[in-house]
C-alpha positions, 0 to 999 in steps of 0.5 A, spaced: 500 500 500 502 507 498 504 510 504 499 515 507 505 520 510 505 527 508 511 528 503 515 535 503 516 536 496 510 532 493 505 538 493 511 543 489 512 537 484 504 537 483 504 545 482 510 545 477 506 539 473 500 543 473 503 550 471 507 547 465 501 543 463 496 550 463 502 554 460 503 549 454 496 548 453 494 556 453 500 559 450 502 558 443 498 551 442 496 553 435 502 557 433 506 553 428 514 556 427 519 554 422 526 554 425 532 552 420 527 549 416 524 545 421 517 546 422 514 545 429 508 547 434 511 552 439 507 549 445 511 543 444 517 547 447 515 547 454 509 541 454 515 536 455 516 538 462 509 535 464 512 528 462 519 530 466 515 531 472 510 525 471 516 521 470 519 523 477 512 523 480 512 515 478 519 514 480 519 517 487 512 516 489 509 511 485 503 510 480 497 512 485 500 519 487 502 520 480 495 518 478 492 524 483 496 529 479 494 527 472 487 528 475 489 534 478 492 537 471 486 534 467 481 538 472 485 544 471 485 544 463 478 543 464 477 549 468 481 553 464 478 551 457 471 553 460 473 559 463 476 561 456 470 560 453 466 563 458 470 570 458 470 570 450 463 569 449 461 575 454 460 581 449 465 586 449 464 593 451 463 598 446 469 601 443 474 595 447 478 593 441 482 587 443 476 582 442 479 579 436 486 578 439 483 575 445 479 570 441 486 569 437 490 567 443 485 563 447 479 562 443 481 554 442 475 551 438 471 545 442 475 540 437 482 543 439 480 543 447 477 536 447 483 533 443 488 536 448 484 533 454 483 526 451 491 526 448 493 529 455 489 524 459 491 518 455 498 520 454 500 521 461 497 515 464 500 511 459 507 514 461 506 513 468 504 505 467 510 504 462 515 507 467 512 503 473 512 497 470 519 498 467 521 499 474 519 493 477 522 489 471 528 492 471 529 492 479 530 499 479 536 499 475 537 504 468 533 510 470 535 513 463 532 507 460 525 507 464 524 515 463 526 515 456 522 509 454 516 511 458 516 518 454 517 514 447 510 510 448 506 516 452 508 521 447 507 517 441 500 516 444 499 523 446 501 525 439 497 520 435 491 522 438 492 530 439 494 532 432 489 528 427 483 530 432 485 537 433 487 539 426 485 534 420 481 537 415 483 544 418 490 544 416 493 540 410 494 533 411 501 533 410 502 539 415 498 535 420 503 529 419 509 533 419 508 537 425 505 531 429 512 527 427 516 533 428 513 535 435 514 527 437 521 527 435 522 534 439 518 531 445 523 525 446 529 529 444 527 533 450 527 528 455 533 525 453 537 532 454 533 533 460 536 526 463 541 529 467 536 533 471 531 528 472 537 524 475 538 529 480 531 531 482 530 524 483 536 523 487 534 529 491 527 527 492 528 520 494 534 522 499 530 527 502 523 524 502 526 517 504 521 514 499 523 509 493 516 506 491 515 500 487 508 499 484 508 491 485 501 491 488 498 497 485 491 498 482 493 501 476 485 503 474 486 510 472 479 512 474 480 511 482 484 516 486 485 511 492 493 511 494 494 504 492 
């Protein structure tokens, strides 16, 4: 059973996760950039932070506590989407000139918002599940293999769901595929480059929280918040 003790840094990791999630989904999610001939969605530059901290949460605290954070992030995304829709739907005051700009920046269609929510939910739970199982299979060894391997699978699920659902038929099919593949590569490379940081954070947390959880008897049902 997952320990019921309170952890000093768990809430901080949760807050960082949710902040990165909201910012990456609200700022620049619909902007496409080309740098040195490489086309990508700009929101992808910061979204992988959520997978980094998702890995850290599962590695240190276990799947059950990571599951709680995923649901917290999901609820935050739902609230942000509803709030954006509501604020934009309110009629602007006469003479207020920024309605169009607000709609451009925060006016995600229900299609994009729904695709983002579904992709996040499926991708994060896949990532956490794979890492937890790999940790047991590898007896806690090769952290780099577990974090990168789980990201490869989780981000693949995320990308495969989000881009076709959000943009197919709205963008040219070739652009959807190009952005999906390039963003997927960026996500995985980001995880690889951040591996030394992951090692440092994981080592720090395991030492100061006095925990290194193995999900040997964990209920992996994503629809429960029980700490086991």
